[in-house]
mmCIF file of the C-alpha atoms, coordinates in Angstrom:
data_MODEL
# 
_entry.id   MODEL 
# 
loop_
_atom_site.group_PDB 
_atom_site.id 
_atom_site.type_symbol 
_atom_site.label_atom_id 
_atom_site.label_alt_id 
_atom_site.label_comp_id 
_atom_site.label_asym_id 
_atom_site.label_entity_id 
_atom_site.label_seq_id 
_atom_site.pdbx_PDB_ins_code 
_atom_site.Cartn_x 
_atom_site.Cartn_y 
_atom_site.Cartn_z 
_atom_site.occupancy 
_atom_site.B_iso_or_equiv 
_atom_site.pdbx_formal_charge 
_atom_site.auth_seq_id 
_atom_site.auth_comp_id 
_atom_site.auth_asym_id 
_atom_site.auth_atom_id 
_atom_site.pdbx_PDB_model_num 
ATOM 1  C CA . MET A 1 1  ? 107.173 117.729 114.091 1.00 0.00 ? 1  MET A CA 1 
ATOM 2  C CA . GLY A 1 2  ? 110.700 118.967 113.967 1.00 0.00 ? 2  GLY A CA 1 
ATOM 3  C CA . PRO A 1 3  ? 112.052 121.393 111.389 1.00 0.00 ? 3  PRO A CA 1 
ATOM 4  C CA . ARG A 1 4  ? 113.917 118.652 109.517 1.00 0.00 ? 4  ARG A CA 1 
ATOM 5  C CA . THR A 1 5  ? 110.757 116.561 109.199 1.00 0.00 ? 5  THR A CA 1 
ATOM 6  C CA . THR A 1 6  ? 108.750 119.550 108.019 1.00 0.00 ? 6  THR A CA 1 
ATOM 7  C CA . ARG A 1 7  ? 111.412 120.405 105.428 1.00 0.00 ? 7  ARG A CA 1 
ATOM 8  C CA . LEU A 1 8  ? 111.535 116.790 104.206 1.00 0.00 ? 8  LEU A CA 1 
ATOM 9  C CA . LEU A 1 9  ? 107.743 116.598 103.853 1.00 0.00 ? 9  LEU A CA 1 
ATOM 10 C CA . THR A 1 10 ? 107.731 119.918 102.005 1.00 0.00 ? 10 THR A CA 1 
ATOM 11 C CA . LEU A 1 11 ? 110.387 118.662 99.578  1.00 0.00 ? 11 LEU A CA 1 
ATOM 12 C CA . LEU A 1 12 ? 108.456 115.419 99.029  1.00 0.00 ? 12 LEU A CA 1 
ATOM 13 C CA . GLY A 1 13 ? 105.299 117.441 98.341  1.00 0.00 ? 13 GLY A CA 1 
ATOM 14 C CA . ILE A 1 14 ? 107.156 119.582 95.806  1.00 0.00 ? 14 ILE A CA 1 
ATOM 15 C CA . LEU A 1 15 ? 108.452 116.451 94.089  1.00 0.00 ? 15 LEU A CA 1 
ATOM 16 C CA . ALA A 1 16 ? 104.992 114.835 94.003  1.00 0.00 ? 16 ALA A CA 1 
ATOM 17 C CA . CYS A 1 17 ? 103.307 117.979 92.628  1.00 0.00 ? 17 CYS A CA 1 
ATOM 18 C CA . GLY A 1 18 ? 106.033 118.445 90.039  1.00 0.00 ? 18 GLY A CA 1 
ATOM 19 C CA . LEU A 1 19 ? 105.681 114.863 88.848  1.00 0.00 ? 19 LEU A CA 1 
ATOM 20 C CA . TYR A 1 20 ? 101.897 115.179 88.671  1.00 0.00 ? 20 TYR A CA 1 
ATOM 21 C CA . ILE A 1 21 ? 102.147 118.369 86.610  1.00 0.00 ? 21 ILE A CA 1 
ATOM 22 C CA . LEU A 1 22 ? 104.775 116.876 84.264  1.00 0.00 ? 22 LEU A CA 1 
ATOM 23 C CA . ASN A 1 23 ? 102.335 113.993 83.678  1.00 0.00 ? 23 ASN A CA 1 
ATOM 24 C CA . PRO A 1 24 ? 104.806 111.139 83.023  1.00 0.00 ? 24 PRO A CA 1 
ATOM 25 C CA . GLY A 1 25 ? 101.927 108.618 82.869  1.00 0.00 ? 25 GLY A CA 1 
ATOM 26 C CA . MET A 1 26 ? 100.487 110.289 79.748  1.00 0.00 ? 26 MET A CA 1 
ATOM 27 C CA . GLY A 1 27 ? 97.118  110.825 81.413  1.00 0.00 ? 27 GLY A CA 1 
ATOM 28 C CA . VAL A 1 28 ? 96.704  107.301 82.807  1.00 0.00 ? 28 VAL A CA 1 
ATOM 29 C CA . PHE A 1 29 ? 97.108  108.426 86.447  1.00 0.00 ? 29 PHE A CA 1 
ATOM 30 C CA . GLU A 1 30 ? 94.870  111.482 86.663  1.00 0.00 ? 30 GLU A CA 1 
ATOM 31 C CA . LEU A 1 31 ? 92.294  112.456 89.234  1.00 0.00 ? 31 LEU A CA 1 
ATOM 32 C CA . ILE A 1 32 ? 90.065  114.174 86.656  1.00 0.00 ? 32 ILE A CA 1 
ATOM 33 C CA . PRO A 1 33 ? 90.429  113.190 82.974  1.00 0.00 ? 33 PRO A CA 1 
ATOM 34 C CA . ASP A 1 34 ? 91.422  116.132 80.759  1.00 0.00 ? 34 ASP A CA 1 
ATOM 35 C CA . ASN A 1 35 ? 88.769  115.385 78.149  1.00 0.00 ? 35 ASN A CA 1 
ATOM 36 C CA . ILE A 1 36 ? 85.950  116.523 80.482  1.00 0.00 ? 36 ILE A CA 1 
ATOM 37 C CA . PRO A 1 37 ? 85.063  120.087 79.409  1.00 0.00 ? 37 PRO A CA 1 
ATOM 38 C CA . VAL A 1 38 ? 85.901  122.959 81.782  1.00 0.00 ? 38 VAL A CA 1 
ATOM 39 C CA . ILE A 1 39 ? 86.730  120.857 84.864  1.00 0.00 ? 39 ILE A CA 1 
ATOM 40 C CA . GLY A 1 40 ? 89.226  118.587 83.122  1.00 0.00 ? 40 GLY A CA 1 
ATOM 41 C CA . ASN A 1 41 ? 92.237  120.710 84.031  1.00 0.00 ? 41 ASN A CA 1 
ATOM 42 C CA . LEU A 1 42 ? 91.248  121.559 87.594  1.00 0.00 ? 42 LEU A CA 1 
ATOM 43 C CA . ASP A 1 43 ? 93.449  118.841 89.083  1.00 0.00 ? 43 ASP A CA 1 
ATOM 44 C CA . GLU A 1 44 ? 96.517  120.279 87.356  1.00 0.00 ? 44 GLU A CA 1 
ATOM 45 C CA . ALA A 1 45 ? 95.538  123.772 88.499  1.00 0.00 ? 45 ALA A CA 1 
ATOM 46 C CA . GLY A 1 46 ? 95.210  122.522 92.081  1.00 0.00 ? 46 GLY A CA 1 
ATOM 47 C CA . ALA A 1 47 ? 98.574  120.775 91.900  1.00 0.00 ? 47 ALA A CA 1 
ATOM 48 C CA . THR A 1 48 ? 100.134 123.993 90.594  1.00 0.00 ? 48 THR A CA 1 
ATOM 49 C CA . VAL A 1 49 ? 98.658  126.066 93.428  1.00 0.00 ? 49 VAL A CA 1 
ATOM 50 C CA . LEU A 1 50 ? 99.886  123.501 95.967  1.00 0.00 ? 50 LEU A CA 1 
ATOM 51 C CA . LEU A 1 51 ? 103.344 123.492 94.358  1.00 0.00 ? 51 LEU A CA 1 
ATOM 52 C CA . VAL A 1 52 ? 103.604 127.288 94.596  1.00 0.00 ? 52 VAL A CA 1 
ATOM 53 C CA . GLN A 1 53 ? 102.501 127.248 98.245  1.00 0.00 ? 53 GLN A CA 1 
ATOM 54 C CA . LEU A 1 54 ? 105.030 124.544 99.123  1.00 0.00 ? 54 LEU A CA 1 
ATOM 55 C CA . ILE A 1 55 ? 107.843 126.476 97.440  1.00 0.00 ? 55 ILE A CA 1 
ATOM 56 C CA . ARG A 1 56 ? 106.818 129.600 99.356  1.00 0.00 ? 56 ARG A CA 1 
ATOM 57 C CA . ARG A 1 57 ? 106.864 127.604 102.601 1.00 0.00 ? 57 ARG A CA 1 
ATOM 58 C CA . LEU A 1 58 ? 110.313 126.248 101.815 1.00 0.00 ? 58 LEU A CA 1 
ATOM 59 C CA . ARG A 1 59 ? 111.669 129.743 101.115 1.00 0.00 ? 59 ARG A CA 1 
ATOM 60 C CA . ALA A 1 60 ? 110.090 131.356 104.202 1.00 0.00 ? 60 ALA A CA 1 
ATOM 61 C CA . PRO A 1 61 ? 112.600 132.613 106.756 1.00 0.00 ? 61 PRO A CA 1 
ATOM 62 C CA . ARG A 1 62 ? 112.964 130.352 109.746 1.00 0.00 ? 62 ARG A CA 1 
ATOM 63 C CA . LEU A 1 63 ? 112.460 131.814 113.190 1.00 0.00 ? 63 LEU A CA 1 
ATOM 64 C CA . PRO A 1 64 ? 114.902 130.744 115.916 1.00 0.00 ? 64 PRO A CA 1 
ATOM 65 C CA . ASN A 1 65 ? 113.545 128.402 118.569 1.00 0.00 ? 65 ASN A CA 1 
ATOM 66 C CA . PRO A 1 66 ? 113.092 130.100 121.974 1.00 0.00 ? 66 PRO A CA 1 
# 
């Protein structure tokens, strides 16, 4: 994959994670329902961790191609 494709996929991942965390579907489109005790918010926690990792990847300095 080229650097432009990688950057585009990273931006799409950030958008998808952000939308999942904002929860525009009011809980209709969730992987784990929030009313399950303890594990109900794990999907949001996972989306947050993924979002942070994608932002870190996007901000990482690019190395020149040899």
